[in-house]
C-alpha positions in Angstrom: 4.9 -37.9 -99.6 5.9 -35.8 -96.6 3.2 -35.2 -94.0 2.7 -32.1 -91.9 0.6 -31.9 -88.7 -1.4 -28.7 -88.1 -2.9 -28.5 -84.6 -6.3 -26.8 -84.2 -8.5 -27.1 -81.2 -11.9 -28.6 -81.8 -15.0 -27.0 -80.5 -16.6 -30.3 -79.7 -14.7 -33.6 -79.0 -15.5 -37.0 -77.7 -13.0 -38.1 -75.0 -13.2 -40.7 -72.3 -10.4 -41.3 -69.8 -11.2 -45.0 -69.5 -10.4 -45.4 -73.2 -7.1 -43.6 -72.9 -5.6 -45.4 -69.9 -3.9 -48.7 -70.7 -5.2 -51.9 -69.1 -1.9 -52.6 -67.3 -1.5 -49.0 -66.0 -0.6 -48.9 -62.3 -3.3 -46.5 -61.2 -6.0 -48.3 -63.3 -5.2 -51.6 -61.6 -5.1 -49.8 -58.2 -8.5 -48.3 -58.8 -9.9 -51.8 -59.4 -8.6 -53.3 -56.1 -8.7 -50.4 -53.7 -12.2 -49.9 -52.1 -12.5 -47.0 -49.7 -16.2 -46.3 -49.6 -16.2 -47.2 -45.9 -14.6 -43.8 -45.3 -18.0 -42.1 -45.8 -19.4 -43.6 -42.6 -16.1 -43.3 -40.8 -15.7 -39.6 -41.3 -19.3 -38.4 -41.4 -19.2 -37.2 -37.8 -16.4 -34.7 -38.6 -18.6 -32.6 -40.9 -21.5 -30.3 -40.2 -25.0 -30.5 -41.7 -24.9 -27.2 -43.6 -22.4 -25.1 -45.5 -20.3 -25.7 -48.6 -19.5 -29.3 -49.5 -16.0 -30.4 -48.6 -13.6 -32.6 -50.6 -14.7 -36.2 -50.9 -12.9 -38.2 -48.2 -12.1 -41.0 -50.7 -10.7 -38.4 -53.1 -8.6 -36.9 -50.3 -7.0 -40.2 -49.4 -6.4 -41.1 -53.0 -4.6 -37.8 -53.5 -2.5 -38.4 -50.4 -1.5 -41.8 -51.6 -0.6 -40.4 -55.0 1.8 -38.0 -53.3 3.7 -40.8 -51.6 3.6 -43.1 -54.6 5.1 -40.3 -56.7 7.5 -39.2 -53.9 6.0 -35.7 -53.6 5.8 -34.2 -50.1 4.5 -30.8 -51.1 0.7 -30.4 -51.4 1.1 -27.6 -53.9 3.4 -29.6 -56.2 1.1 -32.6 -55.8 -2.0 -30.8 -57.2 0.1 -29.5 -60.1 1.4 -33.0 -60.8 -2.0 -34.6 -60.7 -3.5 -32.0 -63.2 -0.9 -33.2 -65.8 -1.5 -37.0 -65.5 -4.5 -38.7 -67.1 -4.1 -41.9 -65.2 -4.1 -40.1 -61.8 -7.2 -38.2 -62.8 -8.9 -41.5 -63.7 -7.8 -43.0 -60.4 -9.3 -40.1 -58.3 -12.4 -40.0 -60.4 -12.0 -36.5 -62.0 -12.5 -35.7 -65.6 -10.1 -33.5 -67.7 -12.4 -30.5 -67.5 -13.0 -30.7 -63.7 -11.0 -28.4 -61.4 -8.9 -30.2 -58.8 -9.2 -29.2 -55.1 -7.1 -26.4 -53.8 -3.8 -27.5 -52.2 -4.7 -25.9 -48.9 -7.8 -28.2 -48.8 -5.6 -31.2 -48.5 -3.7 -29.7 -45.6 -6.9 -28.7 -43.7 -8.5 -32.1 -44.3 -5.4 -33.9 -43.0 -5.7 -31.9 -39.8 -9.5 -32.6 -39.6 -9.4 -36.3 -39.6 -7.9 -38.0 -36.4 -5.1 -40.6 -36.4 -7.6 -43.4 -36.0 -9.0 -42.8 -39.5 -5.6 -43.2 -41.1 -4.9 -46.3 -39.0 -8.1 -47.8 -40.2 -7.1 -47.3 -43.9 -3.7 -48.9 -43.1 -5.5 -51.9 -41.5 -7.7 -52.3 -44.5 -4.8 -52.4 -46.9 -3.0 -54.8 -44.5 -6.1 -57.1 -44.6 -5.9 -57.1 -48.4 -2.3 -58.3 -48.2 -3.2 -61.0 -45.7 -6.0 -62.3 -47.9 -3.6 -62.5 -50.9 -1.2 -64.6 -48.9 1.5 -62.0 -48.5 1.7 -62.1 -44.7 2.8 -65.1 -42.6 2.6 -63.4 -39.2 4.9 -65.7 -37.3 8.0 -63.6 -37.6 8.1 -59.8 -37.3 11.2 -57.6 -37.7 11.2 -54.3 -35.8 13.5 -51.3 -36.3 13.5 -47.5 -36.0 14.9 -44.6 -38.0 14.9 -40.8 -37.5 12.8 -38.7 -40.0 13.6 -35.0 -40.4 11.0 -32.7 -38.9 9.6 -29.6 -40.5 11.7 -27.3 -38.3 15.2 -25.8 -38.4 17.9 -25.9 -35.7 18.1 -22.1 -36.1 14.7 -21.8 -34.4 15.8 -23.3 -31.2 15.3 -21.3 -28.0 16.8 -21.8 -24.6 14.6 -23.3 -21.8 14.6 -21.5 -18.5 13.7 -22.6 -15.0 9.9 -22.4 -14.4 10.3 -19.7 -11.7 12.2 -17.5 -14.1 10.0 -18.1 -17.1 7.9 -14.8 -16.9 11.1 -12.7 -16.5 12.7 -14.5 -19.5 9.6 -13.9 -21.7 9.7 -10.2 -20.9 13.3 -10.0 -22.1 12.7 -11.7 -25.5 9.4 -9.8 -26.2 9.4 -6.6 -28.3 6.9 -3.8 -28.8 5.8 -2.2 -32.0 3.4 0.5 -33.0 1.0 -2.1 -34.4 0.9 -4.0 -31.2 -1.0 -1.2 -29.4 1.0 -1.7 -26.2 0.5 -5.5 -26.2 3.9 -7.4 -26.2 4.5 -10.2 -28.6 7.2 -12.8 -28.9 9.8 -12.5 -31.6 8.6 -15.9 -32.9 4.9 -15.3 -33.8 4.4 -19.0 -34.4 5.4 -20.3 -31.0 3.3 -23.5 -30.6 5.0 -24.6 -27.3 3.3 -24.6 -23.9 4.7 -23.6 -20.6 5.9 -27.1 -19.8 7.9 -27.3 -23.0 9.6 -24.0 -22.3 10.7 -24.9 -18.8 13.8 -26.7 -17.8 13.1 -30.2 -16.5 16.6 -31.5 -16.1 18.1 -32.0 -12.6 21.3 -30.2 -11.5 23.5 -33.2 -12.3 22.2 -33.4 -15.9 22.7 -29.6 -16.4 26.3 -29.9 -15.1 26.9 -32.7 -17.6 25.4 -30.6 -20.4 27.6 -27.7 -19.4 30.7 -29.9 -19.7 29.6 -31.2 -23.1 29.0 -27.7 -24.3 32.6 -26.7 -23.3 34.1 -29.7 -25.1 31.8 -29.2 -28.1 32.9 -25.6 -28.6 36.6 -26.5 -28.2 36.3 -29.3 -30.8 34.4 -27.1 -33.2 37.1 -24.4 -33.0 39.9 -26.9 -33.6 38.2 -28.7 -36.5 40.0 -27.9 -39.8 38.0 -25.5 -41.9 35.4 -24.9 -39.3 33.3 -21.8 -40.0 31.0 -21.9 -36.9 33.5 -20.7 -34.3 32.0 -20.8 -30.8 29.3 -23.2 -31.7 27.3 -24.4 -28.7 26.2 -27.9 -27.7 22.3 -28.1 -27.9 20.3 -30.6 -25.9 16.6 -31.4 -25.5 17.0 -30.7 -21.8 18.0 -27.1 -22.4 16.5 -26.1 -25.8 13.2 -26.4 -27.6 11.8 -25.5 -31.0 8.9 -23.0 -30.9 8.0 -23.9 -34.5 7.4 -27.6 -33.7 7.7 -28.4 -30.0 7.2 -32.1 -30.6 10.3 -32.3 -32.7 13.4 -33.4 -30.8 17.2 -33.0 -31.4 18.8 -36.3 -32.4 22.0 -37.4 -34.0 23.4 -40.5 -35.6 27.1 -41.3 -35.9 28.6 -39.4 -38.8 25.4 -37.3 -39.2 24.6 -33.7 -38.3 22.4 -32.9 -35.3 18.8 -32.2 -36.5 15.3 -31.9 -35.3 13.7 -35.2 -36.0 10.8 -37.6 -35.3 11.4 -41.3 -34.7 9.7 -43.8 -36.9 9.1 -47.3 -35.4 8.5 -49.8 -38.1 7.4 -53.5 -38.0 7.8 -55.7 -41.2 6.6 -59.2 -41.8 9.6 -61.3 -43.0 7.6 -63.4 -45.5 7.2 -60.8 -48.3 8.3 -57.5 -46.6 4.8 -56.2 -45.9 4.7 -53.4 -43.3 2.5 -54.5 -40.4 2.9 -51.5 -38.1 4.3 -48.0 -38.1 4.1 -45.1 -35.6 5.8 -41.8 -34.9 7.5 -41.2 -31.6 9.7 -38.5 -30.0 13.2 -38.7 -31.4 14.8 -38.5 -27.9 13.1 -41.7 -26.7 14.9 -45.0 -26.5 13.9 -48.0 -28.6 13.8 -50.4 -25.6 11.3 -48.1 -23.8 9.0 -48.1 -26.8 9.1 -51.9 -27.5 6.2 -52.9 -25.2 3.8 -50.4 -26.8 4.8 -51.6 -30.3 4.4 -55.2 -29.4 1.0 -54.8 -27.8 -0.4 -52.9 -30.7 1.1 -55.2 -33.4 0.0 -58.3 -31.6 -3.6 -57.2 -31.4 -3.6 -56.2 -35.1 -2.2 -59.6 -36.2 -4.6 -61.4 -34.0 -7.6 -59.6 -35.6 -6.3 -60.8 -39.0 -6.2 -64.4 -37.8 -2.4 -64.6 -37.5 -0.3 -65.9 -34.6 3.0 -64.0 -33.9 5.8 -66.2 -32.6 9.2 -64.6 -33.2 10.2 -61.0 -32.4 13.4 -59.9 -34.2 15.1 -56.6 -33.5 18.5 -55.0 -33.0 20.5 -54.3 -29.8 18.7 -51.0 -29.3 15.6 -52.9 -28.1 17.6 -55.0 -25.5 16.7 -54.9 -21.9 15.8 -57.4 -19.2 12.3 -56.0 -18.8 11.7 -56.5 -22.5 12.9 -60.1 -22.5 10.6 -60.9 -19.6 7.7 -59.0 -21.2 8.0 -61.0 -24.4 8.3 -64.3 -22.6 5.2 -63.5 -20.5 3.1 -63.1 -23.7 4.5 -66.1 -25.4 6.9 -64.5 -27.9 10.5 -65.7 -28.6 12.9 -62.8 -28.6 15.9 -62.6 -31.0 17.4 -59.4 -29.7 21.2 -59.3 -29.2 22.1 -57.9 -25.7 24.2 -54.8 -25.1 27.9 -55.3 -24.9 27.9 -54.1 -21.3 25.8 -57.0 -20.2 27.5 -59.4 -17.7 25.9 -62.3 -16.0 28.2 -61.7 -13.0 31.8 -60.8 -12.1 34.5 -62.4 -14.3 35.6 -65.8 -13.0 32.6 -66.2 -10.7 30.2 -69.2 -11.1 26.4 -68.8 -10.6 24.5 -71.4 -8.7 20.9 -71.3 -10.1 19.4 -73.6 -7.5 20.7 -71.7 -4.4 20.8 -68.3 -6.1 24.4 -67.4 -5.1 27.8 -66.9 -6.8 31.0 -68.8 -6.1 34.3 -66.9 -6.4 37.4 -68.5 -8.1 38.6 -69.6 -4.6 35.3 -71.4 -3.9 33.8 -68.9 -1.5 30.0 -68.3 -1.6 28.6 -64.8 -2.1 24.9 -65.1 -1.2 21.9 -63.0 -2.5 20.9 -60.2 -0.2 18.1 -58.0 -1.7 16.4 -56.6 -4.8 16.6 -52.9 -5.5 16.0 -50.3 -8.2 19.1 -48.6 -9.6 18.3 -44.9 -9.6 21.0 -44.1 -12.1 19.7 -46.5 -14.8 16.2 -47.0 -13.6 16.5 -50.8 -13.8 15.7 -53.6 -11.4 18.8 -55.4 -9.9 19.8 -58.1 -7.4 22.5 -57.4 -4.8 25.0 -60.1 -3.7 27.2 -59.5 -0.7 29.6 -61.4 1.6 31.7 -60.4 4.6 35.3 -59.5 4.0 36.3 -62.1 6.6 36.0 -64.9 4.0 38.7 -63.1 1.9 41.5 -63.2 4.6 44.6 -64.7 3.2 43.2 -64.9 -0.3 45.9 -64.3 -3.0 43.3 -62.6 -5.2 42.1 -60.2 -2.6 43.6 -57.0 -4.0 42.3 -57.6 -7.5 38.9 -59.0 -6.5 37.7 -56.6 -3.8 39.0 -53.4 -5.4 38.5 -50.3 -3.2 35.8 -51.9 -0.9 36.5 -54.2 2.0 33.9 -56.8 1.3 32.6 -58.8 -1.6 29.5 -56.9 -3.0 28.2 -56.5 -6.5 24.9 -56.3 -8.3 23.5 -58.2 -11.3 20.4 -57.5 -13.4 17.2 -59.0 -11.9 16.4 -60.6 -15.3 19.6 -62.7 -15.6 17.7 -65.8 -16.5 15.8 -64.1 -19.3 19.0 -62.6 -20.6 20.7 -66.0 -20.8 17.7 -67.7 -22.6 17.7 -64.9 -25.1 21.4 -65.1 -25.7 21.1 -68.8 -26.3 18.5 -68.2 -28.9 20.5 -65.4 -30.6 23.7 -67.5 -30.8 21.9 -70.6 -32.2 21.6 -71.5 -35.8 18.1 -70.1 -36.0 19.3 -66.9 -34.3 21.9 -66.3 -36.9 19.3 -66.9 -39.6 17.0 -64.4 -37.9 19.8 -61.7 -37.9 20.2 -62.0 -41.6 16.5 -62.0 -42.1 16.2 -58.7 -40.2 19.0 -57.0 -42.1 17.5 -58.0 -45.4 13.9 -57.2 -44.5 13.3 -54.1 -42.4 16.4 -52.0 -43.3 15.7 -52.1 -47.1 12.0 -51.1 -46.3 13.2 -48.1 -44.4 15.4 -47.1 -47.3 12.6 -47.4 -49.8 10.2 -45.3 -47.6 12.8 -42.5 -47.0 14.1 -42.3 -50.6 11.2 -43.2 -52.8 8.0 -43.0 -50.8 7.9 -39.4 -49.5 9.2 -40.1 -46.0 12.5 -38.2 -46.3 10.9 -35.3 -44.4 7.7 -34.7 -42.3 5.9 -31.9 -44.0 3.5 -31.3 -41.1 3.7 -30.0 -37.5 3.2 -32.1 -34.4 3.5 -35.7 -33.4 -0.1 -36.6 -34.3 0.3 -35.2 -37.8 3.7 -37.0 -38.2 2.0 -40.2 -37.4 -0.6 -39.6 -40.2 2.3 -39.0 -42.6 4.0 -42.2 -41.7 0.8 -44.2 -42.1 0.2 -42.8 -45.5 3.7 -43.7 -46.6 3.3 -47.2 -45.3 -0.1 -47.6 -47.0 1.4 -46.5 -50.4 4.3 -49.0 -49.9 2.0 -51.9 -49.1 -0.3 -51.1 -52.1 2.7 -51.1 -54.4 3.8 -54.5 -53.0 0.2 -55.8 -53.4 0.0 -55.0 -57.1 3.4 -56.5 -57.8 2.9 -59.7 -55.8 2.5 -63.0 -57.6 2.3 -66.3 -55.8 5.5 -68.2 -56.2 5.1 -71.7 -57.6 7.5 -74.6 -57.8 9.7 -74.6 -61.0 11.0 -78.2 -60.6 7.9 -79.8 -62.1 7.6 -82.1 -59.1 4.0 -81.1 -58.6 2.9 -82.0 -62.1 2.6 -85.7 -62.6 1.5 -86.9 -66.1 -0.8 -89.9 -66.6 2.1 -92.3 -67.5 4.0 -91.5 -64.3 0.8 -91.9 -62.3 -0.1 -95.2 -63.9 3.5 -96.5 -63.4 3.4 -95.6 -59.7 0.0 -97.3 -59.3 1.2 -100.6 -60.9 4.4 -100.6 -58.7 2.3 -100.1 -55.6 -0.1 -103.0 -56.6 2.8 -105.2 -57.5 4.5 -104.6 -54.2 1.3 -105.3 -52.3 0.8 -108.6 -54.2 4.3 -109.8 -53.3 3.8 -108.8 -49.6 0.5 -110.7 -49.4 1.1 -113.5 -52.0 -1.0 -115.9 -49.9 -4.1 -113.8 -50.4 -3.9 -114.0 -54.3 -2.4 -117.5 -55.1 -4.3 -117.7 -58.4 -2.7 -114.6 -59.9 0.8 -115.0 -58.5 2.3 -117.1 -61.4 0.9 -114.7 -64.0 2.3 -111.7 -62.2 5.6 -113.4 -61.7 5.8 -114.1 -65.5 4.8 -110.6 -66.5 7.6 -108.6 -68.2 
C-alpha cells in the first residue's frame, strides 16, 4: 500500500537535542572534552557591574571555534550556519527555540578581550594534547607564511616627509556642505597615525625605490596582454594603507603583491600539534623574529614539563646571531645557511688556534678588529695584511683585486656557522629536513585552506593575532579528537602462557648447566630429560 506523508506543525512537541545528536558526532564529543569554565574568572574584569548582560564568554569562544572548524570567516554567515545545525546548537548550549547572538556581538566581544585571553585558551588546549601523549617536545619545526589582510592595494596612499605632512593633508582634504567648514580626509576610515604616514626611508633607499619603480613600469608595459599600463612600484617605505596601517605589502615568487600579515608557526614533529603561533608585520624578516619565537615557545614547553632540544627551520631563519643565540640556551639548530655564506676567501685556510688565514702561497693574514657592518647590520671580523707580502706573487692580480693589500671581512659567528653546517649535512640533519617539510608545511596548508586562515577578517596586528590563535586552537582540537595511541601490530608485546613457560624452562636449564656443581643430585635427571 502506498504511503503519503502529510506535514502539519504540532502545537506541543517533546524534543531534546541530546536525544537527536548521535553519540559519535564531532561536536558532541568535543563538548564532552572541552572545558572552558575558567574563562568566567579570566574575563570578569572586562565587564561592568550594571547594564544589559553580554554574551557568555564560553559561548563566544565556542562560536568562534565553530567558525574555524567549518572554515567560515564571516561572522554574519557563521550565525546563519549555526542556526541550521542541531549539533552546533547542542555544542554551544542553545535550544532550538533560543535566539542566537547577533553577529556584531561576536565582533565587539573579540575586540573586548585582549590577546592574553586567547593565548590562555590556546595553552589550555595544548595542555590537553600533552596529557594525551600527542606532544614530545624535543623537536620543533618553525616556518612562516603570509596571510591576506582585510585591506586592498587600491587603498594605498603615498607617504610624505614629516615636514611636508600638513601641506600634503591639506591637498587631499575636501570640503562639503555637511562638514560645516571642517575639512575631512577622502578616506573617512583612516586608522593610521602620524608616524605611519611619514616617510622613514633614507635618501639611498628612496633612490633605490625610484629605480625599481622605473623598471617596474617598463616591465609592466612590455608584458604581453598587460592592461595596467603605467603601473607603479609600491613599497612599504613609500606607501601605507589607511584602512589597516598594520598590514604590509609583501610578495612571494609567482604571486601578486598584496597587503598581508605574517604568521609564524611552530609545530611539534611527533603528531603535528601546533605549539606556538603569532602574527607579525609582513615586511619583517624571519631571522629577526626567531629569538622572540624561541623564547616564547621554550617557556610554554617548559611549563608543560617538556624539554626542547632541536630547532628545525628553513634558510630564512639563518644568521650567525641566531646560531649563537640557540647554542647559548642549549638548543641544536638545524637551519641551512644562506648560499651567500663563506667561511673565508676561496683557497684560504683558516687557523682556528691563532685566528688567522693562510693564503694559497702560505702567507699569513692576521685578525685586526671587530666591527659592525652598517649595510647589513651584522657583526664581522676584519683580517688585513700589508701588500708587501704579495710582491712577486703570481696570484697577485687575481687575489688582491682593486685594492693594494690583502683585506677582507668574515662573519663574527664563523664557528657557530660551521657547527650548524656540520649538523645540517649529517644523517640526522637530512632526516630533520624531511621531517620539517612533512610537518609544518602541510599544517600551514590545512590552516589556510580548511581552517579559516585564508584571510584575516579583522583590522590591526592584535586582532590578527587573535584570529591566528583561534585557527590553531580549532586545528589542535580536531587532532585531539582524531588521535589514537599507536600500538605495536607485530604481536611482540603479547606473550601467551606457553611461550612464557618455555622461556622460563630454558632459563632454568641454562642456569643449571652453568652451575652444575651447585645441583649435583638433579643433573643426571635433567640431562636425561627429553
